[in-house]
Biopython code that builds the backbone (N, CA, C, O; Angstrom):
import numpy as np
from Bio.PDB.StructureBuilder import StructureBuilder

atoms = [
    (1, "MET", "N", (9.894, 26.332, -10.497)),
    (1, "MET", "CA", (10.254, 25.223, -9.510)),
    (1, "MET", "C", (9.741, 25.583, -8.327)),
    (1, "MET", "O", (10.006, 26.774, -8.165)),
    (2, "ASP", "N", (9.251, 25.233, -7.584)),
    (2, "ASP", "CA", (9.263, 25.662, -6.206)),
    (2, "ASP", "C", (10.584, 25.222, -5.582)),
    (2, "ASP", "O", (11.379, 24.314, -5.824)),
    (3, "SER", "N", (10.513, 26.279, -4.626)),
    (3, "SER", "CA", (12.112, 26.312, -3.970)),
    (3, "SER", "C", (11.926, 25.778, -2.614)),
    (3, "SER", "O", (12.836, 26.096, -1.848)),
    (4, "THR", "N", (10.955, 25.022, -2.088)),
    (4, "THR", "CA", (10.382, 24.660, -0.787)),
    (4, "THR", "C", (11.517, 23.365, -1.069)),
    (4, "THR", "O", (11.840, 22.828, -2.129)),
    (5, "GLU", "N", (12.016, 23.085, 0.487)),
    (5, "GLU", "CA", (13.291, 22.140, 0.760)),
    (5, "GLU", "C", (12.670, 20.905, 0.819)),
    (5, "GLU", "O", (11.443, 20.958, 0.736)),
    (6, "PRO", "N", (13.097, 19.962, 0.921)),
    (6, "PRO", "CA", (12.617, 18.845, 0.811)),
    (6, "PRO", "C", (11.691, 18.005, 2.163)),
    (6, "PRO", "O", (10.875, 17.089, 2.074)),
    (7, "ASP", "N", (12.306, 18.888, 3.630)),
    (7, "ASP", "CA", (11.294, 18.389, 4.413)),
    (7, "ASP", "C", (10.563, 19.449, 4.931)),
    (7, "ASP", "O", (10.680, 19.707, 6.129)),
    (8, "GLN", "N", (9.790, 20.139, 4.184)),
    (8, "GLN", "CA", (9.144, 21.418, 4.275)),
    (8, "GLN", "C", (7.896, 21.320, 3.634)),
    (8, "GLN", "O", (8.134, 20.801, 2.543)),
    (9, "LEU", "N", (6.780, 21.526, 3.726)),
    (9, "LEU", "CA", (5.661, 21.004, 3.005)),
    (9, "LEU", "C", (4.406, 22.736, 3.558)),
    (9, "LEU", "O", (3.905, 22.808, 4.681)),
    (10, "ASP", "N", (4.244, 23.584, 2.717)),
    (10, "ASP", "CA", (3.285, 24.374, 2.988)),
    (10, "ASP", "C", (4.081, 25.413, 4.512)),
    (10, "ASP", "O", (3.441, 25.790, 5.494)),
    (11, "GLY", "N", (5.104, 25.579, 4.341)),
    (11, "GLY", "CA", (5.870, 26.460, 5.204)),
    (11, "GLY", "C", (5.731, 25.784, 6.626)),
    (11, "GLY", "O", (5.796, 26.501, 7.625)),
    (12, "VAL", "N", (5.561, 24.556, 6.728)),
    (12, "VAL", "CA", (5.771, 23.288, 7.887)),
    (12, "VAL", "C", (7.143, 22.312, 7.912)),
    (12, "VAL", "O", (7.421, 21.606, 6.943)),
    (13, "THR", "N", (7.460, 22.328, 8.378)),
    (13, "THR", "CA", (8.862, 21.011, 8.698)),
    (13, "THR", "C", (8.514, 19.752, 9.039)),
    (13, "THR", "O", (7.431, 19.526, 9.578)),
    (14, "ASP", "N", (9.241, 18.965, 8.809)),
    (14, "ASP", "CA", (8.498, 17.757, 9.142)),
    (14, "ASP", "C", (9.311, 17.780, 10.601)),
    (14, "ASP", "O", (9.557, 16.583, 10.751)),
    (15, "ALA", "N", (9.719, 18.291, 11.454)),
    (15, "ALA", "CA", (10.672, 18.398, 12.540)),
    (15, "ALA", "C", (9.231, 19.127, 13.578)),
    (15, "ALA", "O", (8.892, 18.889, 14.737)),
    (16, "GLU", "N", (8.710, 19.988, 12.624)),
    (16, "GLU", "CA", (6.971, 20.896, 13.620)),
    (16, "GLU", "C", (6.435, 19.876, 13.932)),
    (16, "GLU", "O", (6.165, 19.514, 15.077)),
    (17, "ILE", "N", (6.117, 18.999, 12.369)),
    (17, "ILE", "CA", (4.879, 17.729, 12.355)),
    (17, "ILE", "C", (4.965, 17.018, 13.560)),
    (17, "ILE", "O", (4.031, 16.697, 14.294)),
    (18, "VAL", "N", (6.151, 16.800, 13.704)),
    (18, "VAL", "CA", (6.684, 15.457, 14.582)),
    (18, "VAL", "C", (6.309, 15.946, 15.927)),
    (18, "VAL", "O", (5.417, 15.396, 16.572)),
    (19, "ASP", "N", (7.042, 17.076, 16.411)),
    (19, "ASP", "CA", (7.003, 17.774, 17.754)),
    (19, "ASP", "C", (5.547, 18.114, 18.234)),
    (19, "ASP", "O", (5.221, 17.872, 19.396)),
    (20, "GLU", "N", (4.950, 18.499, 17.621)),
    (20, "GLU", "CA", (2.898, 18.534, 17.399)),
    (20, "GLU", "C", (2.750, 17.393, 17.755)),
    (20, "GLU", "O", (2.491, 17.412, 18.959)),
    (21, "ALA", "N", (2.773, 16.240, 17.315)),
    (21, "ALA", "CA", (2.243, 14.958, 17.416)),
    (21, "ALA", "C", (2.862, 14.409, 18.513)),
    (21, "ALA", "O", (2.124, 13.904, 19.359)),
    (22, "ALA", "N", (4.278, 14.391, 18.726)),
    (22, "ALA", "CA", (4.711, 13.512, 20.215)),
    (22, "ALA", "C", (4.055, 14.754, 21.560)),
    (22, "ALA", "O", (3.890, 14.253, 22.673)),
    (23, "ALA", "N", (3.724, 16.260, 21.404)),
    (23, "ALA", "CA", (3.185, 16.798, 22.214)),
    (23, "ALA", "C", (1.396, 16.241, 22.251)),
    (23, "ALA", "O", (0.690, 16.111, 23.251)),
    (24, "ALA", "N", (1.189, 16.101, 21.430)),
    (24, "ALA", "CA", (-0.399, 15.528, 21.401)),
    (24, "ALA", "C", (-0.701, 14.337, 22.426)),
    (24, "ALA", "O", (-1.693, 14.229, 23.148)),
    (25, "GLY", "N", (0.477, 13.401, 22.309)),
    (25, "GLY", "CA", (0.405, 11.566, 23.039)),
    (25, "GLY", "C", (-0.833, 11.096, 23.039)),
    (25, "GLY", "O", (-1.647, 11.783, 22.422)),
    (26, "PRO", "N", (-1.234, 10.086, 23.569)),
    (26, "PRO", "CA", (-1.897, 9.518, 23.502)),
    (26, "PRO", "C", (-3.678, 9.718, 23.214)),
    (26, "PRO", "O", (-3.822, 9.970, 24.410)),
    (27, "SER", "N", (-4.674, 9.787, 22.834)),
    (27, "SER", "CA", (-5.942, 10.178, 22.608)),
    (27, "SER", "C", (-6.470, 10.051, 24.293)),
    (27, "SER", "O", (-7.175, 10.981, 24.683)),
    (28, "GLY", "N", (-6.212, 9.150, 25.099)),
    (28, "GLY", "CA", (-7.201, 8.881, 26.520)),
    (28, "GLY", "C", (-7.914, 7.648, 26.216)),
    (28, "GLY", "O", (-7.853, 7.000, 25.171)),
    (29, "GLY", "N", (-8.641, 7.390, 27.326)),
    (29, "GLY", "CA", (-9.247, 6.003, 27.464)),
    (29, "GLY", "C", (-10.342, 5.219, 26.176)),
    (29, "GLY", "O", (-10.590, 4.052, 25.873)),
    (30, "ASP", "N", (-10.686, 6.265, 25.785)),
    (30, "ASP", "CA", (-12.152, 6.059, 25.682)),
    (30, "ASP", "C", (-11.336, 5.559, 23.892)),
    (30, "ASP", "O", (-10.563, 6.127, 23.120)),
    (31, "PRO", "N", (-12.385, 3.629, 23.910)),
    (31, "PRO", "CA", (-11.457, 3.256, 22.646)),
    (31, "PRO", "C", (-11.803, 3.727, 21.448)),
    (31, "PRO", "O", (-11.194, 3.493, 20.404)),
    (32, "GLY", "N", (-12.850, 4.444, 21.571)),
    (32, "GLY", "CA", (-13.322, 5.763, 19.697)),
    (32, "GLY", "C", (-12.449, 6.250, 19.615)),
    (32, "GLY", "O", (-11.853, 6.215, 18.538)),
    (33, "SER", "N", (-11.907, 6.981, 20.754)),
    (33, "SER", "CA", (-10.813, 8.206, 20.206)),
    (33, "SER", "C", (-9.383, 7.715, 20.296)),
    (33, "SER", "O", (-8.450, 8.481, 20.050)),
    (34, "ARG", "N", (-9.195, 6.463, 20.641)),
    (34, "ARG", "CA", (-7.754, 6.102, 20.712)),
    (34, "ARG", "C", (-7.107, 5.821, 18.922)),
    (34, "ARG", "O", (-7.425, 5.206, 17.904)),
    (35, "VAL", "N", (-5.969, 6.793, 19.461)),
    (35, "VAL", "CA", (-4.995, 6.388, 17.852)),
    (35, "VAL", "C", (-4.392, 5.247, 17.690)),
    (35, "VAL", "O", (-3.730, 4.741, 18.596)),
    (36, "SER", "N", (-4.570, 4.614, 16.334)),
    (36, "SER", "CA", (-4.327, 3.703, 15.849)),
    (36, "SER", "C", (-3.107, 3.601, 14.716)),
    (36, "SER", "O", (-3.222, 3.933, 13.536)),
    (37, "VAL", "N", (-2.416, 3.291, 15.083)),
    (37, "VAL", "CA", (-0.592, 2.961, 13.919)),
    (37, "VAL", "C", (-0.971, 1.865, 13.788)),
    (37, "VAL", "O", (-1.321, 0.955, 14.539)),
    (38, "GLY", "N", (-0.815, 2.116, 12.104)),
    (38, "GLY", "CA", (-0.573, 0.557, 11.435)),
    (38, "GLY", "C", (0.810, 1.156, 10.537)),
    (38, "GLY", "O", (0.809, 2.326, 10.154)),
    (39, "LEU", "N", (1.841, 0.340, 10.283)),
    (39, "LEU", "CA", (2.981, 0.722, 9.378)),
    (39, "LEU", "C", (2.787, -0.501, 7.781)),
    (39, "LEU", "O", (2.380, -1.646, 7.582)),
    (40, "VAL", "N", (3.268, 0.442, 7.109)),
    (40, "VAL", "CA", (3.355, -0.007, 5.813)),
    (40, "VAL", "C", (4.746, -0.036, 5.128)),
    (40, "VAL", "O", (5.349, 1.033, 5.022)),
    (41, "PHE", "N", (5.194, -0.958, 4.746)),
    (41, "PHE", "CA", (6.807, -1.139, 4.134)),
    (41, "PHE", "C", (6.613, -1.563, 2.484)),
    (41, "PHE", "O", (5.706, -2.314, 2.126)),
    (42, "SER", "N", (7.184, -1.220, 1.939)),
    (42, "SER", "CA", (7.737, -1.386, 0.422)),
    (42, "SER", "C", (8.583, -2.494, 0.098)),
    (42, "SER", "O", (9.276, -3.190, 0.840)),
    (43, "ALA", "N", (8.387, -2.541, -1.277)),
    (43, "ALA", "CA", (9.446, -3.518, -1.653)),
    (43, "ALA", "C", (10.875, -2.495, -2.146)),
    (43, "ALA", "O", (11.036, -1.274, -2.141)),
    (44, "GLY", "N", (11.664, -3.508, -2.503)),
    (44, "GLY", "CA", (12.929, -2.621, -3.205)),
    (44, "GLY", "C", (14.326, -3.644, -2.449)),
    (44, "GLY", "O", (15.517, -3.335, -2.434)),
    (45, "GLY", "N", (13.876, -4.521, -2.048)),
    (45, "GLY", "CA", (15.524, -5.483, -1.721)),
    (45, "GLY", "C", (16.271, -4.747, -0.364)),
    (45, "GLY", "O", (15.641, -4.260, 0.575)),
    (46, "ALA", "N", (17.381, -4.773, -0.455)),
    (46, "ALA", "CA", (18.166, -4.326, 0.600)),
    (46, "ALA", "C", (18.224, -3.070, 0.782)),
    (46, "ALA", "O", (18.633, -2.679, 1.875)),
    (47, "ALA", "N", (17.918, -2.315, -0.012)),
    (47, "ALA", "CA", (18.088, -0.684, -0.205)),
    (47, "ALA", "C", (16.736, -0.601, 0.342)),
    (47, "ALA", "O", (16.868, 0.408, 1.035)),
    (48, "ALA", "N", (15.692, -0.924, 0.480)),
    (48, "ALA", "CA", (14.658, -0.772, 1.106)),
    (48, "ALA", "C", (14.295, -0.951, 2.637)),
    (48, "ALA", "O", (13.680, -0.274, 3.462)),
    (49, "GLU", "N", (14.882, -2.035, 2.642)),
    (49, "GLU", "CA", (15.143, -2.728, 4.129)),
    (49, "GLU", "C", (16.136, -1.993, 4.771)),
    (49, "GLU", "O", (15.818, -1.892, 5.956)),
    (50, "ALA", "N", (17.363, -1.342, 4.502)),
    (50, "ALA", "CA", (17.899, -0.225, 4.969)),
    (50, "ALA", "C", (17.119, 1.001, 5.361)),
    (50, "ALA", "O", (17.288, 1.495, 6.475)),
    (51, "TRP", "N", (16.414, 1.428, 4.639)),
    (51, "TRP", "CA", (15.228, 2.654, 4.509)),
    (51, "TRP", "C", (14.343, 2.620, 5.609)),
    (51, "TRP", "O", (14.163, 3.567, 6.375)),
    (52, "HIS", "N", (13.602, 1.136, 5.699)),
    (52, "HIS", "CA", (12.968, 0.848, 6.451)),
    (52, "HIS", "C", (13.451, 1.513, 8.044)),
    (52, "HIS", "O", (13.146, 2.528, 8.670)),
    (53, "ALA", "N", (14.477, 0.190, 8.322)),
    (53, "ALA", "CA", (15.259, 0.541, 9.449)),
    (53, "ALA", "C", (15.355, 1.992, 9.883)),
    (53, "ALA", "O", (14.931, 2.394, 10.966)),
    (54, "GLY", "N", (15.871, 2.661, 9.074)),
    (54, "GLY", "CA", (16.425, 4.234, 9.369)),
    (54, "GLY", "C", (14.970, 4.907, 9.724)),
    (54, "GLY", "O", (14.968, 5.754, 10.617)),
    (55, "VAL", "N", (14.279, 4.723, 9.363)),
    (55, "VAL", "CA", (12.743, 5.441, 9.472)),
    (55, "VAL", "C", (12.258, 5.199, 10.780)),
    (55, "VAL", "O", (12.212, 6.100, 11.618)),
    (56, "VAL", "N", (11.816, 3.797, 11.056)),
    (56, "VAL", "CA", (11.454, 3.447, 12.337)),
    (56, "VAL", "C", (12.587, 3.584, 13.439)),
    (56, "VAL", "O", (12.254, 3.596, 14.624)),
    (57, "GLY", "N", (13.717, 3.672, 13.126)),
    (57, "GLY", "CA", (15.010, 4.307, 13.981)),
    (57, "GLY", "C", (14.583, 5.595, 14.494)),
    (57, "GLY", "O", (14.260, 5.854, 15.653)),
    (58, "ALA", "N", (14.630, 6.629, 13.158)),
    (58, "ALA", "CA", (14.142, 7.990, 13.388)),
    (58, "ALA", "C", (13.081, 8.405, 14.147)),
    (58, "ALA", "O", (13.107, 9.438, 14.816)),
    (59, "LEU", "N", (11.911, 7.468, 14.066)),
    (59, "LEU", "CA", (10.602, 7.682, 14.390)),
    (59, "LEU", "C", (10.645, 7.303, 16.412)),
    (59, "LEU", "O", (9.963, 7.932, 17.220)),
    (60, "HIS", "N", (11.602, 6.176, 16.774)),
    (60, "HIS", "CA", (11.726, 5.884, 17.862)),
    (60, "HIS", "C", (12.850, 7.383, 18.512)),
    (60, "HIS", "O", (12.540, 7.914, 19.579)),
    (61, "ARG", "N", (13.761, 7.751, 17.923)),
    (61, "ARG", "CA", (14.818, 8.593, 18.418)),
    (61, "ARG", "C", (13.802, 9.684, 18.900)),
    (61, "ARG", "O", (13.786, 9.933, 20.105)),
    (62, "VAL", "N", (12.905, 10.392, 18.015)),
    (62, "VAL", "CA", (12.073, 11.765, 18.273)),
    (62, "VAL", "C", (11.198, 11.725, 18.676)),
    (62, "VAL", "O", (10.842, 12.831, 19.082)),
    (63, "THR", "N", (10.494, 10.944, 18.840)),
    (63, "THR", "CA", (9.475, 10.510, 19.324)),
    (63, "THR", "C", (9.372, 9.245, 20.556)),
    (63, "THR", "O", (8.414, 9.113, 21.317)),
    (64, "GLY", "N", (10.394, 8.523, 20.539)),
    (64, "GLY", "CA", (10.162, 7.487, 21.547)),
    (64, "GLY", "C", (9.123, 6.818, 21.387)),
    (64, "GLY", "O", (8.667, 6.294, 22.404)),
    (65, "TRP", "N", (8.594, 6.663, 20.436)),
    (65, "TRP", "CA", (7.700, 5.631, 20.022)),
    (65, "TRP", "C", (8.496, 4.459, 19.694)),
    (65, "TRP", "O", (9.661, 4.533, 19.305)),
    (66, "ASP", "N", (7.757, 3.222, 19.880)),
    (66, "ASP", "CA", (8.356, 1.726, 19.417)),
    (66, "ASP", "C", (7.654, 1.313, 18.167)),
    (66, "ASP", "O", (6.497, 1.662, 17.935)),
    (67, "ALA", "N", (8.229, 0.707, 17.514)),
    (67, "ALA", "CA", (7.448, 0.665, 16.177)),
    (67, "ALA", "C", (6.806, -0.970, 16.548)),
    (67, "ALA", "O", (5.820, -1.472, 16.008)),
    (68, "ARG", "N", (7.454, -1.447, 17.349)),
    (68, "ARG", "CA", (6.586, -3.080, 17.582)),
    (68, "ARG", "C", (5.252, -3.011, 17.963)),
    (68, "ARG", "O", (4.380, -3.833, 17.678)),
    (69, "THR", "N", (5.124, -1.952, 18.648)),
    (69, "THR", "CA", (3.067, -1.899, 19.029)),
    (69, "THR", "C", (2.295, -1.318, 18.137)),
    (69, "THR", "O", (1.170, -0.871, 18.361)),
    (70, "ALA", "N", (2.998, -1.305, 16.885)),
    (70, "ALA", "CA", (2.086, -0.619, 15.442)),
    (70, "ALA", "C", (1.011, -2.273, 15.650)),
    (70, "ALA", "O", (1.274, -3.471, 15.758)),
    (71, "GLU", "N", (-0.353, -1.357, 15.616)),
    (71, "GLU", "CA", (-1.564, -2.249, 15.391)),
    (71, "GLU", "C", (-1.658, -3.407, 14.428)),
    (71, "GLU", "O", (-2.120, -4.541, 14.554)),
    (72, "LEU", "N", (-1.023, -2.710, 13.331)),
    (72, "LEU", "CA", (-1.174, -3.215, 11.896)),
    (72, "LEU", "C", (0.698, -3.366, 11.206)),
    (72, "LEU", "O", (1.316, -2.354, 10.875)),
    (73, "ILE", "N", (1.044, -4.161, 11.153)),
    (73, "ILE", "CA", (2.120, -4.060, 10.070)),
    (73, "ILE", "C", (1.957, -4.775, 9.045)),
    (73, "ILE", "O", (1.559, -5.931, 9.191)),
    (74, "LEU", "N", (2.246, -4.217, 7.671)),
    (74, "LEU", "CA", (2.285, -5.000, 6.414)),
    (74, "LEU", "C", (3.221, -4.773, 5.817)),
    (74, "LEU", "O", (4.017, -4.065, 6.434)),
    (75, "GLY", "N", (3.657, -5.195, 4.390)),
    (75, "GLY", "CA", (4.663, -5.259, 3.570)),
    (75, "GLY", "C", (4.575, -5.818, 2.196)),
    (75, "GLY", "O", (3.890, -6.829, 2.038)),
    (76, "THR", "N", (4.846, -5.580, 1.746)),
    (76, "THR", "CA", (5.608, -6.323, 0.118)),
    (76, "THR", "C", (6.761, -6.439, -0.384)),
    (76, "THR", "O", (7.506, -5.517, -0.718)),
    (77, "SER", "N", (6.995, -7.801, -0.471)),
    (77, "SER", "CA", (8.639, -8.169, -0.846)),
    (77, "SER", "C", (9.302, -8.013, 0.536)),
    (77, "SER", "O", (8.840, -8.395, 1.612)),
    (78, "ALA", "N", (10.658, -7.279, 0.273)),
    (78, "ALA", "CA", (11.560, -6.752, 1.248)),
    (78, "ALA", "C", (10.692, -6.233, 2.704)),
    (78, "ALA", "O", (10.967, -6.622, 3.839)),
    (79, "GLY", "N", (9.599, -5.271, 2.347)),
    (79, "GLY", "CA", (8.897, -4.496, 3.396)),
    (79, "GLY", "C", (8.298, -5.940, 4.227)),
    (79, "GLY", "O", (8.291, -5.836, 5.454)),
    (80, "ALA", "N", (7.853, -7.123, 3.708)),
    (80, "ALA", "CA", (7.136, -8.124, 4.234)),
    (80, "ALA", "C", (8.098, -8.368, 5.072)),
    (80, "ALA", "O", (7.622, -8.350, 6.207)),
    (81, "ILE", "N", (9.496, -8.642, 5.088)),
    (81, "ILE", "CA", (10.433, -9.380, 5.885)),
    (81, "ILE", "C", (10.594, -8.054, 6.464)),
    (81, "ILE", "O", (10.123, -7.884, 5.340)),
    (82, "THR", "N", (10.789, -6.811, 7.117)),
    (82, "THR", "CA", (11.030, -5.857, 7.928)),
    (82, "THR", "C", (9.934, -5.982, 8.460)),
    (82, "THR", "O", (10.155, -5.738, 9.646)),
    (83, "GLY", "N", (8.744, -6.238, 8.326)),
    (83, "GLY", "CA", (7.561, -6.264, 9.041)),
    (83, "GLY", "C", (7.592, -7.431, 10.033)),
    (83, "GLY", "O", (7.372, -7.350, 11.242)),
    (84, "LEU", "N", (7.984, -8.835, 9.136)),
    (84, "LEU", "CA", (8.082, -9.916, 10.152)),
    (84, "LEU", "C", (9.441, -9.582, 11.045)),
    (84, "LEU", "O", (9.302, -9.578, 12.268)),
    (85, "CYS", "N", (10.701, -9.311, 10.506)),
    (85, "CYS", "CA", (11.456, -8.663, 11.375)),
    (85, "CYS", "C", (11.137, -8.042, 12.925)),
    (85, "CYS", "O", (11.599, -8.300, 14.037)),
    (86, "LEU", "N", (10.271, -7.239, 12.506)),
    (86, "LEU", "CA", (10.013, -6.013, 13.679)),
    (86, "LEU", "C", (8.953, -6.661, 14.291)),
    (86, "LEU", "O", (9.074, -6.286, 15.458)),
    (87, "ARG", "N", (7.833, -7.514, 14.242)),
    (87, "ARG", "CA", (6.733, -8.024, 15.002)),
    (87, "ARG", "C", (7.705, -9.245, 15.802)),
    (87, "ARG", "O", (7.527, -9.613, 16.963)),
    (88, "ALA", "N", (8.470, -9.616, 15.126)),
    (88, "ALA", "CA", (9.275, -10.908, 16.081)),
    (88, "ALA", "C", (10.464, -9.903, 16.863)),
    (88, "ALA", "O", (11.449, -10.547, 17.224)),
    (89, "GLY", "N", (10.497, -8.767, 17.099)),
    (89, "GLY", "CA", (11.432, -8.077, 17.764)),
    (89, "GLY", "C", (12.819, -8.310, 17.529)),
    (89, "GLY", "O", (13.710, -8.311, 18.378)),
    (90, "ILE", "N", (12.925, -8.506, 16.310)),
    (90, "ILE", "CA", (14.530, -8.357, 16.009)),
    (90, "ILE", "C", (14.921, -6.792, 15.652)),
    (90, "ILE", "O", (14.142, -6.143, 14.954)),
    (91, "PRO", "N", (15.838, -6.347, 16.021)),
    (91, "PRO", "CA", (16.294, -4.849, 16.134)),
    (91, "PRO", "C", (16.871, -5.326, 14.607)),
    (91, "PRO", "O", (17.486, -4.525, 13.902)),
]
sb = StructureBuilder()
sb.init_structure("model")
sb.init_model(0)
sb.init_chain("A")
sb.init_seg("    ")
for serial, (resi, resn, name, xyz) in enumerate(atoms, 1):
    if name == "N":
        sb.init_residue(resn, " ", resi, " ")
    sb.init_atom(name, np.array(xyz, "f"), 0.0, 1.0, " ", f" {name:<3s}", serial, name[0])
structure = sb.get_structure()
């Protein structure tokens, strides 16, 4: 069994990946090079909604990115409700 920590893959931690992405920032004014972000939320009832809220909150705390600005938001079942609330601006 691999002893790699859950927040680490191939010797790179989640925090290092997030820091690198945040430092890179937006890709500039050329629409062909612009970074597009889409969110996909899963089904899973109230537990999934709570998990989605935690992930979106963590993304905001760590990177300052507002998930409401995603170009595309998709979801199934509870994820669709989460996406609807996010797009509607409901915290």
